[in-house]
C-alpha positions in Angstrom: -7.9 21.8 -22.1 -8.5 18.4 -20.5 -9.5 17.9 -16.9 -7.1 16.2 -14.5 -9.8 15.1 -12.1 -9.7 11.4 -11.4 -12.9 9.3 -12.1 -14.8 8.6 -8.9 -14.7 4.8 -9.6 -11.0 4.8 -10.1 -10.4 6.9 -7.0 -12.6 4.5 -5.0 -10.6 1.5 -6.3 -7.4 3.2 -5.2 -8.7 4.0 -1.7 -10.2 0.5 -1.3 -7.0 -1.1 -2.4 -4.7 1.0 -0.2 -6.9 0.5 2.9 -7.3 -3.2 2.2 -3.5 -3.6 1.9 -3.0 -1.9 5.2 -5.6 -4.0 6.9 -4.3 -7.3 5.6 -0.8 -6.3 6.6 -2.1 -5.5 10.1 -3.2 -9.1 10.5 0.3 -10.4 9.6 2.7 -8.0 11.2 1.3 -6.2 14.2 2.8 -2.9 15.2 4.3 -2.5 18.6 2.3 0.7 19.5 -0.3 3.2 18.4 2.4 5.5 17.1 3.9 2.9 14.9 0.5 1.7 13.7 -0.5 5.2 12.7 2.8 5.9 10.9 2.7 2.6 9.1 -1.0 2.9 8.2 -0.6 6.5 6.8 2.5 5.5 4.8 0.7 2.4 3.4 -2.4 4.2 2.4 -0.5 7.1 0.8 1.8 4.6 -1.0 -1.2 2.7 -2.3 -2.8 6.0 -3.6 0.4 7.2 -5.2 2.0 4.0 -6.6 -1.2 1.9 -7.1 -1.5 2.4 -10.8 2.2 1.6 -11.8 2.4 -1.2 -9.4 -0.9 -2.8 -10.7 0.2 -2.6 -14.3 3.7 -4.0 -13.5 2.2 -6.9 -11.5 -0.4 -7.7 -14.1 2.2 -7.7 -16.9 4.7 -9.7 -14.8 2.0 -12.4 -14.0 0.7 -12.4 -17.6 -2.9 -11.4 -16.8 -2.9 -7.8 -18.0 -5.5 -8.5 -20.7 -7.8 -10.4 -18.3 -8.1 -7.7 -15.8 -10.3 -4.5 -16.0 -8.6 -1.1 -15.2 -10.3 -1.0 -11.8 -9.1 -4.4 -10.9 -5.5 -3.5 -12.0 -5.7 -0.4 -9.9 -7.2 -2.1 -6.8 -4.6 -4.9 -7.0 -1.7 -2.4 -7.4 -2.9 -0.2 -4.6 -3.2 -3.1 -2.2 0.3 -4.4 -3.2 1.9 -0.9 -2.8 0.2 -0.4 0.6 1.3 -3.9 1.9 4.9 -3.3 0.7 5.1 0.0 2.5 3.6 -1.5 5.7 6.1 -4.4 5.7 9.1 -2.3 4.8 8.4 0.2 7.6 7.8 -2.6 10.0 11.1 -4.3 9.1 12.9 -1.0 9.5 11.4 -0.5 12.9 12.5 -3.9 14.0 16.0 -3.3 12.7 16.1 0.1 14.5 15.1 -1.6 17.7 17.8 -4.2 17.4 20.5 -1.7 16.7 19.4 0.7 19.6 18.1 3.4 17.3 14.4 2.9 17.8 12.1 4.8 20.1 13.0 4.8 23.7 10.5 2.9 25.9 
């Protein structure tokens, strides 16, 4: 029976991409408070870990560079993209909730 344990290098690429995506997003779209920052960071990192591989493959194929990238580069890129997407979507939803009066009470 085959082992389902991930390779350490691939796991490191996923984690690095997910954290990098969250950090880059932090520079562009600052959260309003610590609670929002924590929620968005956790969601971004988890999204990068879970959706990094399919996002990386889809991006590489869409951009026409799939044959030029190594598997770890594809995984790193996909994890960062998935993390950034989650960060931005949650940020946009928080702003919309604030404008409609459904956001956290200050």
